[in-house]
N, CA and C atoms as an extended XYZ file, in Angstrom:
597
Properties=species:S:1:pos:R:3:atomname:S:1:resname:S:1:resid:I:1 pbc="F F F"
N      -122.424      -70.418       56.937 N   MET     1
C      -122.498      -69.348       56.738 CA  MET     1
C      -123.785      -68.337       56.249 C   MET     1
N      -124.452      -69.299       55.048 N   THR     2
C      -125.807      -68.300       54.819 CA  THR     2
C      -126.730      -68.444       55.631 C   THR     2
N      -126.935      -69.292       56.498 N   ARG     3
C      -127.965      -69.838       57.413 CA  ARG     3
C      -127.463      -68.532       58.647 C   ARG     3
N      -126.583      -68.398       58.894 N   ASN     4
C      -126.180      -67.283       59.970 CA  ASN     4
C      -126.935      -66.403       59.734 C   ASN     4
N      -126.196      -65.411       58.495 N   VAL     5
C      -126.812      -64.196       57.312 CA  VAL     5
C      -128.681      -64.093       57.820 C   VAL     5
N      -128.870      -65.156       57.182 N   ALA     6
C      -129.817      -65.231       57.535 CA  ALA     6
C      -130.729      -65.232       58.431 C   ALA     6
N      -130.319      -65.497       59.775 N   ARG     7
C      -130.695      -65.348       61.401 CA  ARG     7
C      -130.440      -63.974       61.424 C   ARG     7
N      -129.117      -62.824       60.959 N   PHE     8
C      -129.079      -62.056       61.676 CA  PHE     8
C      -130.158      -60.987       60.981 C   PHE     8
N      -130.322      -61.257       59.703 N   LEU     9
C      -131.201      -60.405       58.848 CA  LEU     9
C      -133.005      -60.896       59.398 C   LEU     9
N      -132.871      -61.832       59.740 N   LEU    10
C      -134.450      -62.015       60.358 CA  LEU    10
C      -134.482      -61.412       61.681 C   LEU    10
N      -133.331      -61.727       62.273 N   ALA    11
C      -133.526      -61.002       64.139 CA  ALA    11
C      -133.853      -59.231       63.974 C   ALA    11
N      -132.643      -58.337       63.050 N   ALA    12
C      -132.865      -56.968       62.365 CA  ALA    12
C      -133.927      -56.741       62.353 C   ALA    12
N      -134.680      -57.802       61.536 N   ILE    13
C      -136.580      -57.245       60.791 CA  ILE    13
C      -136.942      -57.010       62.229 C   ILE    13
N      -137.044      -58.250       62.924 N   ALA    14
C      -137.577      -58.313       63.965 CA  ALA    14
C      -137.905      -57.604       64.816 C   ALA    14
N      -136.829      -56.880       65.195 N   GLY    15
C      -136.091      -56.231       65.840 CA  GLY    15
C      -136.745      -54.516       64.965 C   GLY    15
N      -136.628      -54.155       64.184 N   THR    16
C      -136.532      -52.747       63.586 CA  THR    16
C      -138.466      -52.896       63.695 C   THR    16
N      -139.105      -54.300       63.239 N   ILE    17
C      -140.718      -53.585       63.562 CA  ILE    17
C      -141.149      -53.974       65.617 C   ILE    17
N      -140.207      -53.927       65.891 N   LEU    18
C      -140.699      -53.813       67.392 CA  LEU    18
C      -140.722      -52.861       67.930 C   LEU    18
N      -139.672      -52.401       67.393 N   VAL    19
C      -139.389      -50.763       67.413 CA  VAL    19
C      -140.265      -50.119       67.327 C   VAL    19
N      -140.953      -50.229       65.579 N   GLY    20
C      -141.542      -49.256       65.527 CA  GLY    20
C      -143.006      -49.343       66.221 C   GLY    20
N      -143.526      -50.905       66.524 N   ILE    21
C      -144.503      -51.009       67.020 CA  ILE    21
C      -144.839      -50.227       68.129 C   ILE    21
N      -143.255      -50.224       69.356 N   TYR    22
C      -143.478      -49.556       70.600 CA  TYR    22
C      -143.004      -47.858       70.426 C   TYR    22
N      -142.648      -47.925       69.222 N   THR    23
C      -142.667      -46.370       69.238 CA  THR    23
C      -143.799      -45.718       68.645 C   THR    23
N      -144.813      -46.631       67.930 N   THR    24
C      -146.059      -45.831       67.795 CA  THR    24
C      -146.905      -46.026       68.432 C   THR    24
N      -146.565      -46.956       69.399 N   TYR    25
C      -147.387      -46.832       71.136 CA  TYR    25
C      -147.060      -45.654       72.347 C   TYR    25
N      -145.859      -45.187       71.517 N   ARG    26
C      -144.904      -44.253       72.534 CA  ARG    26
C      -145.616      -43.078       72.146 C   ARG    26
N      -146.087      -42.555       70.884 N   ILE    27
C      -146.686      -41.613       69.979 CA  ILE    27
C      -148.020      -41.262       70.299 C   ILE    27
N      -148.420      -42.411       70.007 N   TRP    28
C      -150.070      -41.852       70.422 CA  TRP    28
C      -150.570      -42.360       71.844 C   TRP    28
N      -149.922      -42.447       73.015 N   ASP    29
C      -150.027      -42.211       74.739 CA  ASP    29
C      -149.731      -41.255       74.451 C   ASP    29
N      -148.586      -40.738       74.367 N   GLN    30
C      -148.864      -39.592       74.967 CA  GLN    30
C      -149.746      -38.006       73.814 C   GLN    30
N      -149.777      -38.462       72.687 N   GLY    31
C      -150.755      -37.978       72.026 CA  GLY    31
C      -152.038      -37.803       72.940 C   GLY    31
N      -152.455      -39.273       73.492 N   ASN    32
C      -153.800      -39.088       73.672 CA  ASN    32
C      -153.797      -38.299       75.764 C   ASN    32
N      -152.487      -37.733       75.820 N   ARG    33
C      -152.595      -37.319       77.116 CA  ARG    33
C      -152.334      -35.465       77.042 C   ARG    33
N      -153.094      -34.766       77.622 N   ASP    34
C      -153.613      -33.262       78.380 CA  ASP    34
C      -152.874      -32.900       78.979 C   ASP    34
N      -151.800      -32.436       79.310 N   GLU    35
C      -151.338      -32.591       80.406 CA  GLU    35
C      -151.388      -30.439       81.017 C   GLU    35
N      -151.997      -29.816       80.575 N   ALA    36
C      -151.793      -28.744       80.586 CA  ALA    36
C      -152.466      -28.194       82.086 C   ALA    36
N      -151.402      -27.276       82.302 N   ARG    37
C      -151.607      -27.196       83.832 CA  ARG    37
C      -150.730      -25.633       83.911 C   ARG    37
N      -150.960      -24.671       85.132 N   PRO    38
C      -150.731      -23.550       84.601 CA  PRO    38
C      -148.558      -23.551       84.780 C   PRO    38
N      -148.490      -22.670       84.261 N   ALA    39
C      -147.067      -22.951       83.676 CA  ALA    39
C      -146.298      -21.179       83.813 C   ALA    39
N      -145.850      -21.256       83.093 N   ASP    40
C      -144.663      -19.486       82.407 CA  ASP    40
C      -145.267      -19.586       80.919 C   ASP    40
N      -145.421      -19.954       80.175 N   ALA    41
C      -146.346      -19.695       78.739 CA  ALA    41
C      -146.480      -21.585       77.840 C   ALA    41
N      -147.263      -21.236       76.652 N   ILE    42
C      -147.705      -21.535       76.132 CA  ILE    42
C      -146.887      -21.228       74.780 C   ILE    42
N      -146.542      -22.812       73.995 N   VAL    43
C      -146.105      -22.606       73.263 CA  VAL    43
C      -147.020      -23.280       72.035 C   VAL    43
N      -146.822      -22.663       71.270 N   VAL    44
C      -147.695      -23.369       69.842 CA  VAL    44
C      -146.849      -23.812       68.733 C   VAL    44
N      -146.747      -24.768       68.014 N   LEU    45
C      -146.004      -25.212       66.807 CA  LEU    45
C      -145.929      -24.512       66.013 C   LEU    45
N      -145.679      -24.148       65.212 N   GLY    46
C      -146.059      -23.172       63.638 CA  GLY    46
C      -146.479      -24.448       62.676 C   GLY    46
N      -147.300      -23.654       61.588 N   ALA    47
C      -147.302      -25.215       60.559 CA  ALA    47
C      -148.411      -24.327       59.100 C   ALA    47
N      -148.590      -24.697       57.991 N   ALA    48
C      -148.782      -24.092       56.814 CA  ALA    48
C      -149.371      -22.435       56.777 C   ALA    48
N      -149.123      -21.628       56.253 N   GLN    49
C      -149.932      -20.708       56.002 CA  GLN    49
C      -149.786      -20.153       54.888 C   GLN    49
N      -150.930      -19.368       54.253 N   TYR    50
C      -150.974      -18.821       53.388 CA  TYR    50
C      -151.605      -17.125       53.031 C   TYR    50
N      -150.051      -16.520       53.129 N   ASN    51
C      -150.264      -15.173       52.803 CA  ASN    51
C      -150.925      -14.611       53.946 C   ASN    51
N      -150.216      -14.771       55.248 N   GLY    52
C      -150.963      -14.793       56.269 CA  GLY    52
C      -152.368      -15.451       57.017 C   GLY    52
N      -152.650      -16.345       55.949 N   THR    53
C      -154.198      -16.988       56.966 CA  THR    53
C      -153.318      -18.467       57.070 C   THR    53
N      -153.959      -19.079       58.116 N   PRO    54
C      -153.127      -20.179       58.926 CA  PRO    54
C      -153.865      -21.005       58.252 C   PRO    54
N      -153.438      -22.731       57.712 N   SER    55
C      -153.850      -23.295       57.069 CA  SER    55
C      -154.559      -24.043       57.984 C   SER    55
N      -155.626      -25.295       57.676 N   PRO    56
C      -156.809      -25.442       59.132 CA  PRO    56
C      -156.401      -26.367       59.793 C   PRO    56
N      -155.236      -27.412       59.571 N   LEU    57
C      -154.094      -28.009       60.909 CA  LEU    57
C      -153.919      -27.156       61.482 C   LEU    57
N      -153.148      -25.220       61.281 N   PHE    58
C      -152.669      -24.421       62.487 CA  PHE    58
C      -153.102      -23.827       63.263 C   PHE    58
N      -154.424      -23.884       62.012 N   ARG    59
C      -155.951      -23.121       62.726 CA  ARG    59
C      -156.575      -23.495       64.127 C   ARG    59
N      -155.859      -24.896       63.732 N   ALA    60
C      -156.646      -26.050       65.108 CA  ALA    60
C      -155.559      -26.117       65.965 C   ALA    60
N      -154.325      -25.952       65.735 N   ARG    61
C      -153.493      -25.620       67.252 CA  ARG    61
C      -153.783      -24.338       67.703 C   ARG    61
N      -153.691      -23.010       66.664 N   LEU    62
C      -154.129      -21.480       67.111 CA  LEU    62
C      -154.545      -21.866       67.949 C   LEU    62
N      -156.037      -22.339       67.789 N   ASP    63
C      -157.729      -22.253       68.409 CA  ASP    63
C      -157.407      -22.873       69.458 C   ASP    63
N      -156.620      -24.032       69.714 N   HIS    64
C      -156.183      -24.425       71.097 CA  HIS    64
C      -155.348      -23.909       71.880 C   HIS    64
N      -154.820      -22.914       71.532 N   ALA    65
C      -153.542      -22.454       71.932 CA  ALA    65
C      -153.898      -21.359       72.777 C   ALA    65
N      -154.703      -20.541       71.972 N   ILE    66
C      -155.711      -19.461       72.814 CA  ILE    66
C      -156.403      -19.456       73.516 C   ILE    66
N      -157.381      -20.934       73.754 N   ALA    67
C      -158.658      -21.339       74.451 CA  ALA    67
C      -157.695      -21.600       76.306 C   ALA    67
N      -156.505      -21.770       76.154 N   LEU    68
C      -155.710      -22.332       77.037 CA  LEU    68
C      -155.035      -21.096       77.643 C   LEU    68
N      -154.778      -19.931       76.526 N   TYR    69
C      -154.267      -18.895       77.313 CA  TYR    69
C      -155.790      -18.427       77.532 C   TYR    69
N      -156.157      -17.904       77.086 N   HIS    70
C      -157.575      -17.540       78.231 CA  HIS    70
C      -158.415      -18.145       79.195 C   HIS    70
N      -158.035      -19.397       79.227 N   GLU    71
C      -158.329      -20.759       80.927 CA  GLU    71
C      -157.249      -19.245       81.517 C   GLU    71
N      -156.052      -19.356       81.413 N   GLY    72
C      -155.160      -18.483       82.435 CA  GLY    72
C      -154.324      -19.001       82.459 C   GLY    72
N      -153.840      -20.495       81.787 N   ILE    73
C      -153.131      -21.075       82.096 CA  ILE    73
C      -151.533      -20.793       82.362 C   ILE    73
N      -151.391      -19.402       81.521 N   ALA    74
C      -149.819      -18.892       81.814 CA  ALA    74
C      -150.493      -17.557       80.928 C   ALA    74
N      -149.072      -16.771       81.514 N   PRO    75
C      -149.105      -15.393       80.891 CA  PRO    75
C      -148.340      -15.042       79.274 C   PRO    75
N      -148.110      -15.854       79.616 N   PHE    76
C      -147.750      -15.705       77.780 CA  PHE    76
C      -147.824      -16.818       76.329 C   PHE    76
N      -148.233      -16.358       75.565 N   LEU    77
C      -148.507      -17.500       74.434 CA  LEU    77
C      -147.064      -16.697       73.230 C   LEU    77
N      -146.485      -17.780       72.975 N   VAL    78
C      -145.230      -18.430       72.292 CA  VAL    78
C      -145.280      -18.719       70.792 C   VAL    78
N      -145.898      -18.127       69.960 N   VAL    79
C      -146.177      -18.277       68.206 CA  VAL    79
C      -144.705      -18.681       67.800 C   VAL    79
N      -144.776      -19.577       66.923 N   THR    80
C      -143.593      -20.213       66.210 CA  THR    80
C      -143.127      -20.466       64.778 C   THR    80
N      -142.161      -20.397       63.759 N   GLY    81
C      -141.997      -20.471       62.149 CA  GLY    81
C      -141.941      -19.635       61.703 C   GLY    81
N      -140.892      -19.807       60.666 N   GLY    82
C      -140.877      -18.778       59.766 CA  GLY    82
C      -141.147      -19.000       58.719 C   GLY    82
N      -140.573      -18.529       57.184 N   LYS    83
C      -141.465      -19.077       56.217 CA  LYS    83
C      -141.070      -20.465       55.797 C   LYS    83
N      -141.768      -20.972       55.686 N   GLY    84
C      -142.709      -22.752       55.295 CA  GLY    84
C      -141.920      -22.771       53.640 C   GLY    84
N      -142.453      -21.772       52.955 N   ARG    85
C      -142.034      -22.438       51.467 CA  ARG    85
C      -141.280      -20.905       50.795 C   ARG    85
N      -140.783      -21.356       49.831 N   GLU    86
C      -140.090      -19.807       48.706 CA  GLU    86
C      -141.102      -19.308       48.365 C   GLU    86
N      -141.227      -17.829       48.441 N   GLY    87
C      -141.727      -17.172       47.808 CA  GLY    87
C      -143.099      -16.242       49.179 C   GLY    87
N      -142.751      -16.914       49.723 N   ASP    88
C      -143.391      -16.399       51.228 CA  ASP    88
C      -143.630      -15.472       52.223 C   ASP    88
N      -144.768      -14.915       51.942 N   ILE    89
C      -144.155      -13.040       52.079 CA  ILE    89
C      -144.855      -12.841       53.704 C   ILE    89
N      -144.873      -13.858       54.550 N   THR    90
C      -144.975      -13.723       55.505 CA  THR    90
C      -144.311      -15.198       56.458 C   THR    90
N      -144.316      -15.136       57.872 N   THR    91
C      -143.440      -16.431       58.162 CA  THR    91
C      -145.369      -16.827       59.345 C   THR    91
N      -145.259      -17.915       59.666 N   GLU    92
C      -145.329      -18.635       60.255 CA  GLU    92
C      -145.925      -18.020       61.551 C   GLU    92
N      -145.083      -17.409       62.555 N   ALA    93
C      -145.060      -16.888       63.910 CA  ALA    93
C      -145.961      -15.782       63.484 C   ALA    93
N      -145.675      -14.481       62.054 N   GLU    94
C      -146.474      -13.569       62.384 CA  GLU    94
C      -147.959      -13.852       61.914 C   GLU    94
N      -148.215      -14.682       61.001 N   THR    95
C      -149.526      -15.230       61.478 CA  THR    95
C      -150.350      -15.701       62.863 C   THR    95
N      -149.186      -16.216       63.317 N   ALA    96
C      -150.388      -16.670       63.970 CA  ALA    96
C      -150.422      -15.492       65.189 C   ALA    96
N      -149.369      -14.978       65.287 N   MET    97
C      -149.886      -13.457       66.203 CA  MET    97
C      -150.889      -12.357       65.631 C   MET    97
N      -150.844      -12.295       64.641 N   ALA    98
C      -152.038      -11.510       63.798 CA  ALA    98
C      -153.130      -12.354       64.471 C   ALA    98
N      -153.394      -13.646       64.444 N   TYR    99
C      -154.540      -14.831       64.653 CA  TYR    99
C      -154.744      -14.487       66.050 C   TYR    99
N      -153.812      -14.544       66.802 N   ALA   100
C      -154.038      -15.025       68.202 CA  ALA   100
C      -154.883      -12.923       68.894 C   ALA   100
N      -154.083      -12.222       68.089 N   ILE   101
C      -154.579      -10.971       68.577 CA  ILE   101
C      -155.688      -10.168       67.922 C   ILE   101
N      -156.292      -10.775       67.077 N   ALA   102
C      -157.370      -10.768       66.488 CA  ALA   102
C      -158.454      -12.053       66.938 C   ALA   102
N      -158.028      -12.847       67.956 N   HIS   103
C      -158.781      -12.973       69.154 CA  HIS   103
C      -158.691      -12.802       70.427 C   HIS   103
N      -158.238      -11.945       70.403 N   ASP   104
C      -157.973      -11.099       71.659 CA  ASP   104
C      -157.217      -11.479       72.696 C   ASP   104
N      -156.086      -12.011       71.976 N   VAL   105
C      -154.891      -12.140       73.065 CA  VAL   105
C      -153.846      -10.572       72.724 C   VAL   105
N      -153.397      -10.332       73.558 N   PRO   106
C      -153.180       -8.839       73.478 CA  PRO   106
C      -151.655       -8.701       73.359 C   PRO   106
N      -151.001       -8.245       72.235 N   ALA   107
C      -150.089       -8.361       71.765 CA  ALA   107
C      -148.605       -8.576       72.643 C   ALA   107
N      -148.644       -7.674       73.830 N   SER   108
C      -147.704       -7.572       74.902 CA  SER   108
C      -147.600       -8.761       75.326 C   SER   108
N      -148.613      -10.013       74.950 N   ALA   109
C      -148.255      -11.434       76.036 CA  ALA   109
C      -147.939      -12.414       74.740 C   ALA   109
N      -147.502      -11.978       73.833 N   ILE   110
C      -146.881      -12.917       72.644 CA  ILE   110
C      -145.667      -12.241       72.287 C   ILE   110
N      -145.019      -13.988       72.672 N   LEU   111
C      -143.351      -13.908       72.043 CA  LEU   111
C      -143.397      -14.671       70.639 C   LEU   111
N      -142.546      -13.790       69.810 N   VAL   112
C      -142.612      -14.301       68.691 CA  VAL   112
C      -140.945      -14.833       68.454 C   VAL   112
N      -141.080      -16.747       67.535 N   GLU   113
C      -140.154      -17.336       67.252 CA  GLU   113
C      -140.425      -17.049       65.609 C   GLU   113
N      -139.576      -16.674       64.718 N   ASP   114
C      -139.664      -16.206       63.790 CA  ASP   114
C      -138.889      -16.723       62.526 C   ASP   114
N      -137.879      -17.719       62.849 N   ARG   115
C      -137.003      -17.826       62.093 CA  ARG   115
C      -136.648      -19.319       62.267 C   ARG   115
N      -137.561      -20.520       62.904 N   GLY   116
C      -137.545      -21.733       62.532 CA  GLY   116
C      -138.093      -22.162       61.548 C   GLY   116
N      -136.920      -23.026       60.791 N   ARG   117
C      -137.426      -24.113       59.384 CA  ARG   117
C      -138.263      -25.120       59.810 C   ARG   117
N      -137.889      -25.885       61.358 N   ASN   118
C      -138.740      -27.080       61.588 CA  ASN   118
C      -138.546      -27.315       63.027 C   ASN   118
N      -138.399      -28.280       62.965 N   THR   119
C      -139.658      -28.107       64.651 CA  THR   119
C      -138.377      -28.002       65.616 C   THR   119
N      -137.351      -28.651       65.108 N   LEU   120
C      -135.993      -27.939       66.176 CA  LEU   120
C      -135.140      -26.810       65.939 C   LEU   120
N      -135.324      -26.320       65.085 N   GLU   121
C      -134.805      -25.059       65.140 CA  GLU   121
C      -136.092      -24.420       65.633 C   GLU   121
N      -136.910      -23.937       65.973 N   SER   122
C      -137.768      -23.549       66.292 CA  SER   122
C      -137.830      -23.798       68.215 C   SER   122
N      -137.916      -24.763       68.721 N   LEU   123
C      -137.526      -25.603       69.769 CA  LEU   123
C      -136.307      -24.573       70.094 C   LEU   123
N      -135.459      -24.582       69.679 N   ARG   124
C      -134.081      -24.117       70.107 CA  ARG   124
C      -133.907      -22.724       70.105 C   ARG   124
N      -134.378      -22.164       69.387 N   ALA   125
C      -134.929      -20.570       69.351 CA  ALA   125
C      -135.397      -20.404       71.062 C   ALA   125
N      -136.830      -20.980       71.114 N   VAL   126
C      -137.548      -21.004       72.463 CA  VAL   126
C      -137.074      -20.722       73.421 C   VAL   126
N      -136.648      -22.332       73.683 N   GLY   127
C      -135.100      -22.258       74.804 CA  GLY   127
C      -134.815      -21.472       74.869 C   GLY   127
N      -134.068      -20.834       74.399 N   ALA   128
C      -132.940      -19.398       74.294 CA  ALA   128
C      -134.278      -18.263       74.608 C   ALA   128
N      -134.991      -18.369       74.029 N   MET   129
C      -136.121      -16.987       75.009 CA  MET   129
C      -136.880      -17.480       75.296 C   MET   129
N      -137.004      -18.480       76.379 N   LEU   130
C      -137.990      -18.711       77.660 CA  LEU   130
C      -136.288      -18.093       78.488 C   LEU   130
N      -135.154      -19.217       78.574 N   LEU   131
C      -133.974      -18.963       79.221 CA  LEU   131
C      -134.073      -17.171       79.621 C   LEU   131
N      -133.492      -16.534       78.747 N   GLU   132
C      -133.418      -15.299       78.306 CA  GLU   132
C      -134.381      -14.479       79.642 C   GLU   132
N      -135.626      -15.014       79.222 N   ARG   133
C      -136.738      -14.164       79.733 CA  ARG   133
C      -136.797      -15.118       81.920 C   ARG   133
N      -136.372      -15.966       81.888 N   GLN   134
C      -136.335      -16.799       83.103 CA  GLN   134
C      -137.841      -17.601       83.213 C   GLN   134
N      -137.935      -17.996       82.114 N   LEU   135
C      -138.985      -18.831       82.154 CA  LEU   135
C      -138.790      -20.213       82.053 C   LEU   135
N      -139.613      -20.877       82.700 N   HIS   136
C      -138.993      -22.431       82.980 CA  HIS   136
C      -139.978      -23.305       82.383 C   HIS   136
N      -141.278      -23.384       82.517 N   ALA   137
C      -141.938      -24.108       82.784 CA  ALA   137
C      -143.244      -23.763       81.416 C   ALA   137
N      -143.326      -24.424       80.354 N   ALA   138
C      -144.074      -24.335       79.067 CA  ALA   138
C      -145.500      -25.596       79.100 C   ALA   138
N      -146.429      -25.304       78.195 N   VAL   139
C      -147.407      -25.803       77.738 CA  VAL   139
C      -147.293      -26.273       76.469 C   VAL   139
N      -147.121      -27.073       75.686 N   PHE   140
C      -147.054      -26.910       74.264 CA  PHE   140
C      -148.397      -27.825       72.853 C   PHE   140
N      -148.496      -27.108       72.450 N   VAL   141
C      -149.214      -26.975       72.068 CA  VAL   141
C      -149.117      -27.587       70.283 C   VAL   141
N      -149.386      -28.722       70.271 N   SER   142
C      -149.228      -29.211       68.107 CA  SER   142
C      -150.409      -30.175       67.997 C   SER   142
N      -150.000      -31.026       66.950 N   ASP   143
C      -150.860      -31.894       66.752 CA  ASP   143
C      -150.847      -33.249       67.498 C   ASP   143
N      -151.711      -34.501       67.922 N   ARG   144
C      -151.179      -35.349       68.779 CA  ARG   144
C      -150.372      -35.836       68.254 C   ARG   144
N      -150.376      -36.593       67.517 N   SER   145
C      -149.106      -37.230       66.182 CA  SER   145
C      -147.381      -37.133       67.330 C   SER   145
N      -147.311      -35.220       66.745 N   HIS   146
C      -146.783      -34.460       66.724 CA  HIS   146
C      -145.785      -34.636       68.603 C   HIS   146
N      -146.602      -34.677       69.898 N   MET   147
C      -145.928      -33.828       70.802 CA  MET   147
C      -145.163      -34.945       71.096 C   MET   147
N      -145.092      -36.189       71.330 N   LEU   148
C      -143.881      -37.147       71.714 CA  LEU   148
C      -142.278      -36.573       71.404 C   LEU   148
N      -142.596      -35.891       70.249 N   ARG   149
C      -141.462      -35.336       69.340 CA  ARG   149
C      -141.010      -34.131       69.877 C   ARG   149
N      -142.489      -33.449       70.178 N   VAL   150
C      -141.844      -31.715       70.606 CA  VAL   150
C      -141.326      -31.729       72.311 C   VAL   150
N      -142.072      -32.740       73.113 N   LEU   151
C      -141.895      -32.676       74.342 CA  LEU   151
C      -140.130      -33.076       74.367 C   LEU   151
N      -139.904      -34.183       73.789 N   ARG   152
C      -138.138      -34.752       73.638 CA  ARG   152
C      -137.699      -33.727       73.933 C   ARG   152
N      -137.940      -33.344       72.119 N   MET   153
C      -136.704      -31.978       71.525 CA  MET   153
C      -136.511      -30.674       72.899 C   MET   153
N      -137.723      -30.401       73.080 N   ALA   154
C      -138.096      -29.360       74.045 CA  ALA   154
C      -137.595      -29.636       75.893 C   ALA   154
N      -137.617      -30.516       76.153 N   ARG   155
C      -137.093      -31.193       77.605 CA  ARG   155
C      -135.464      -31.018       77.016 C   ARG   155
N      -135.034      -31.570       76.081 N   ASP   156
C      -133.290      -31.625       75.643 CA  ASP   156
C      -132.832      -29.889       75.569 C   ASP   156
N      -133.893      -28.899       75.880 N   GLN   157
C      -133.771      -27.424       75.497 CA  GLN   157
C      -133.674      -27.258       77.001 C   GLN   157
N      -133.756      -27.970       77.693 N   GLY   158
C      -134.072      -27.581       79.661 CA  GLY   158
C      -135.280      -26.938       79.782 C   GLY   158
N      -136.184      -27.260       78.692 N   ILE   159
C      -137.527      -26.314       79.164 CA  ILE   159
C      -138.024      -27.520       80.232 C   ILE   159
N      -139.149      -27.538       81.024 N   ASP   160
C      -139.955      -28.049       81.981 CA  ASP   160
C      -141.285      -27.791       81.175 C   ASP   160
N      -141.443      -29.313       79.940 N   ALA   161
C      -142.246      -29.047       79.126 CA  ALA   161
C      -143.073      -29.805       79.429 C   ALA   161
N      -144.695      -29.475       79.231 N   TYR   162
C      -146.016      -30.542       79.025 CA  TYR   162
C      -146.511      -30.577       77.506 C   TYR   162
N      -147.268      -31.597       77.560 N   GLY   163
C      -147.996      -31.593       76.320 CA  GLY   163
C      -149.925      -30.991       76.032 C   GLY   163
N      -150.252      -30.243       75.702 N   SER   164
C      -151.797      -30.116       75.496 CA  SER   164
C      -152.164      -30.270       74.065 C   SER   164
N      -152.111      -31.563       73.513 N   PRO   165
C      -152.552      -31.414       72.188 CA  PRO   165
C      -153.581      -30.837       71.280 C   PRO   165
N      -153.825      -30.723       70.460 N   THR   166
C      -155.453      -30.531       69.622 CA  THR   166
C      -155.775      -32.129       69.424 C   THR   166
N      -157.549      -31.389       69.105 N   THR   167
C      -158.012      -33.078       68.927 CA  THR   167
C      -158.667      -32.193       67.660 C   THR   167
N      -158.610      -31.333       66.909 N   THR   168
C      -159.955      -30.894       66.059 CA  THR   168
C      -158.486      -30.524       64.468 C   THR   168
N      -157.880      -31.314       64.836 N   SER   169
C      -156.904      -30.933       63.592 CA  SER   169
C      -157.266      -31.558       62.036 C   SER   169
N      -156.793      -31.311       61.209 N   PRO   170
C      -157.515      -32.349       60.050 CA  PRO   170
C      -157.194      -34.005       59.665 C   PRO   170
N      -155.509      -33.764       60.604 N   THR   171
C      -154.656      -34.946       60.725 CA  THR   171
C      -155.202      -36.005       61.493 C   THR   171
N      -156.536      -35.996       62.460 N   GLU   172
C      -157.631      -36.314       62.819 CA  GLU   172
C      -158.932      -37.162       61.525 C   GLU   172
N      -159.047      -36.174       60.579 N   SER   173
C      -160.183      -36.965       60.335 CA  SER   173
C      -159.461      -38.012       59.474 C   SER   173
N      -159.199      -39.002       59.021 N   SER   174
C      -159.167      -40.254       58.838 CA  SER   174
C      -157.894      -41.577       59.362 C   SER   174
N      -157.867      -42.782       59.228 N   PHE   175
C      -157.283      -43.434       59.606 CA  PHE   175
C      -155.849      -42.993       58.428 C   PHE   175
N      -156.133      -43.391       57.467 N   SER   176
C      -154.633      -43.256       56.202 CA  SER   176
C      -154.025      -41.634       56.697 C   SER   176
N      -154.620      -40.870       57.112 N   GLU   177
C      -153.983      -39.317       57.993 CA  GLU   177
C      -153.020      -39.435       59.156 C   GLU   177
N      -153.605      -40.394       60.034 N   GLN   178
C      -153.086      -40.961       60.703 CA  GLN   178
C      -151.972      -41.782       60.991 C   GLN   178
N      -152.122      -42.461       59.791 N   ALA   179
C      -151.029      -43.465       59.863 CA  ALA   179
C      -149.531      -42.273       59.270 C   ALA   179
N      -150.283      -42.155       57.966 N   LYS   180
C      -149.231      -40.887       57.416 CA  LYS   180
C      -148.361      -39.922       58.160 C   LYS   180
N      -148.588      -39.307       59.376 N   ASP   181
C      -148.676      -38.629       60.568 CA  ASP   181
C      -147.613      -39.790       60.942 C   ASP   181
N      -148.366      -40.819       61.747 N   THR   182
C      -147.082      -41.753       62.363 CA  THR   182
C      -146.158      -41.928       61.688 C   THR   182
N      -146.133      -42.579       60.820 N   ILE   183
C      -144.987      -43.008       59.951 CA  ILE   183
C      -143.590      -41.465       60.225 C   ILE   183
N      -144.377      -40.481       59.763 N   HIS   184
C      -143.274      -39.584       59.271 CA  HIS   184
C      -142.771      -39.095       61.262 C   HIS   184
N      -143.435      -39.298       62.144 N   GLU   185
C      -142.880      -39.292       63.426 CA  GLU   185
C      -142.329      -40.282       63.160 C   GLU   185
N      -142.206      -41.198       63.818 N   ILE   186
C      -141.088      -42.597       63.939 CA  ILE   186
C      -140.376      -42.409       62.856 C   ILE   186
N      -139.830      -41.265       61.870 N   GLY   187
C      -138.732      -40.785       61.056 CA  GLY   187
C      -137.979      -40.005       61.820 C   GLY   187
N      -138.888      -39.089       62.248 N   GLY   188
C      -138.127      -37.932       62.931 CA  GLY   188
C      -137.923      -37.667       64.188 C   GLY   188
N      -138.376      -38.815       64.757 N   LEU   189
C      -137.404      -39.361       66.023 CA  LEU   189
C      -136.387      -40.039       65.743 C   LEU   189
N      -136.390      -41.053       64.487 N   ALA   190
C      -135.161      -41.936       64.474 CA  ALA   190
C      -133.967      -40.679       63.978 C   ALA   190
N      -134.183      -39.587       63.053 N   LEU   191
C      -133.374      -39.239       62.770 CA  LEU   191
C      -132.677      -37.817       63.840 C   LEU   191
N      -133.695      -37.516       64.701 N   TYR   192
C      -133.278      -37.035       65.701 CA  TYR   192
C      -132.227      -37.951       67.055 C   TYR   192
N      -132.802      -39.095       66.910 N   PHE   193
C      -131.565      -39.868       68.238 CA  PHE   193
C      -130.182      -40.236       67.568 C   PHE   193
N      -130.751      -40.522       66.296 N   LEU   194
C      -129.557      -40.939       65.477 CA  LEU   194
C      -128.234      -39.658       65.120 C   LEU   194
N      -129.040      -38.813       64.602 N   THR   195
C      -127.930      -37.847       64.167 CA  THR   195
C      -128.289      -36.370       64.952 C   THR   195
N      -128.951      -35.843       65.609 N   GLY   196
C      -129.387      -35.063       66.391 CA  GLY   196
C      -129.807      -33.608       65.510 C   GLY   196
N      -130.565      -33.582       64.478 N   THR   197
C      -130.981      -33.480       63.334 CA  THR   197
C      -132.495      -33.313       63.552 C   THR   197
N      -133.112      -32.438       63.149 N   GLY   198
C      -134.662      -32.357       62.877 CA  GLY   198
C      -135.288      -32.161       61.902 C   GLY   198
N      -136.634      -32.737       61.555 N   LEU   199
C      -137.634      -32.224       60.525 CA  LEU   199
C      -138.044      -30.762       60.791 C   LEU   199
């Protein structure tokens, strides 16, 4: 009996390790792909902002999304994200819109999702927004480690989704930052697949 329990535990541990290794591979395989192509919209995922000033991580995402817009990838730029912290006076989306306008994106080309408190909430709202406007294909911009989860959630909303990760994010600054983000994403994917909820 004890031997059978030990074998079961060892098999479970080995299985968990293998799943973790495979998921890590999938996260970085997707993160290393730039699938930018003509689409109906470019969607940039929100991140921290400080009273209307995007954090370095958010700015890296915005700069990449704005560059894609100016390349003519899509006629619309969708900015996302609600208030991230108690006491915030503006939303991530409002900060992103102001930043994009300051970088020559016309206000008429910007669609705003400003309620989402996490990736899944934002993507559900974006899916409804695109469907309402009969827009089907979108290029998503976020950090490399985030792309696999973003694209899976977006496709589950019925969006024809492609990833174009920024390569200038502060998350690229060190191996420890990359490892931390990878662990976060493994947890986020597990939570989504097991419970249908998001981080």
